[in-house]
C-alpha positions in Angstrom: 0.0 0.0 0.0 2.8 2.4 0.9 4.6 1.7 -2.4 1.5 2.3 -4.5 0.6 5.5 -2.6 4.1 6.9 -3.1 3.9 5.9 -6.8 0.6 7.7 -7.1 2.0 10.8 -5.5 5.1 10.8 -7.6 3.2 10.1 -10.9 0.6 12.7 -10.0 3.2 15.4 -9.3 5.0 14.5 -12.5 1.8 14.6 -14.5 0.8 17.9 -12.9 4.2 19.4 -13.9 3.8 18.1 -17.4 0.4 19.6 -17.7 1.5 22.9 -16.3 4.4 23.2 -18.7 2.4 21.9 -21.6 4.7 18.9 -22.3 2.1 16.5 -23.5 3.4 13.9 -25.9 4.0 10.2 -25.7 5.7 10.6 -22.3 2.7 12.5 -20.9 0.3 9.8 -22.1 2.5 7.1 -20.5 2.6 9.0 -17.2 -1.1 9.5 -17.2 -1.8 5.8 -17.9 0.6 4.7 -15.1 -1.0 7.3 -12.8 -4.4 5.8 -13.5 -3.3 2.3 -12.9 -1.6 3.1 -9.7 -4.5 5.2 -8.5 -6.9 2.3 -9.2 -5.0 0.2 -6.7 -5.4 2.6 -3.9 -8.3 3.0 -1.4 -9.5 6.0 -3.3 -10.7 3.9 -6.3 -14.2 3.2 -5.0 -14.8 6.8 -4.2 -13.6 7.9 -7.6 -15.8 5.3 -9.3 -18.8 6.4 -7.3 -18.2 10.0 -8.2 -17.8 9.2 -11.9 -20.9 7.1 -11.9 -23.0 9.8 -10.3 -21.7 12.3 -12.7 -22.5 10.0 -15.6 -26.0 9.5 -14.2 -26.6 13.3 -13.8 -25.4 14.0 -17.4 -27.6 11.3 -18.8 -30.7 12.9 -17.2 -29.8 16.3 -18.5 -29.4 15.2 -22.2 
């Protein structure tokens, strides 16, 4: 758990810097994918899934 959390923090910081400096190429896509995979293995995954599901439900009612 500690390793995945530190990987999430490191990849999140790296992705944030890449977005801030507009360095979005193949490396940025790789960092974003790795960040997503690491984030999915943390305890935050169920909360993120629930938030995305409720957002999708709200958007489907509007349209």
